[in-house]
N, C-alpha and C positions, 0 to 999 in steps of 0.2 A: 343437580345435574346440569343446570344452565351455566354454572361457573367453570366447568371443565373445558368447554370449547374456547372460552375467553382466555383461560389460563394458558392453554396450548397456543393460542394465537399470539399472546404476549411473549411466550417463550420463543416461538418461531421468529417473530419480529426482532426480538433481542439477539437471537442467533444470526439473523441476516445482517443486522447492523454491525455486529462484532466481526463477522467474516468480511464485510465490506471494508471496514477499517483496516483489517489485516491485509486485504488485497491492495488498498491504497498505499499502505506502507511498503509492501513488497514491490509494487510498480514504481514508487518513488525511488527506492534503492536500485532497482534494475535500470531505471532511466539514468540515474547518476553514474552507475557503472558503465553503461553504454557510451555515454557522452564524456566519460573520464573527468567528471566534475570533481571528484574526491582523490585525485592523485596525491600520494604522499610526497612532499617536497624534499624530504631527506633520503628516503629509500625509493629509488627509481623502479617503477613497475609495481609498486605496492599500493594499497589502498589505505587512506586515513579513516580509521573506524569512527572517530568522533565526528568528522565531517559527514560521513555516511549516515550517521544517526540523526543529524540535525539539518541536513540540506533539504531544501524545497526546490525541486526541479521544475515544477509547473506552478502556475499561480493559484490554482484551486484544486481541492481534493476530488471533485467531481470530474475533473479532466483526467486524473489518474484512473479513476474508476471506469469512465467510459472508454478509455484507451485499452485498459486491461480486459474489459468485457468484449470489445470488438476485435481485438488483435490476439487471437488465441495462440497463433504461432509466431515466433520472432521473425 
């Protein structure tokens, strides 16, 4: 019976880490779209998908996470 709470804790922590990484990725892409950092040079007004997948708009991941958690509305 003592193993169940630790297992649930490990699963909850894993879920929190996974959701935090997803939030960091979403905030990174949102920031790139807002600042127009991934504008497609060939098609004006479009977004370069490869750039959007690889761009780093802030220096650290915790900056994305703290911004996303403190700025609920754009």
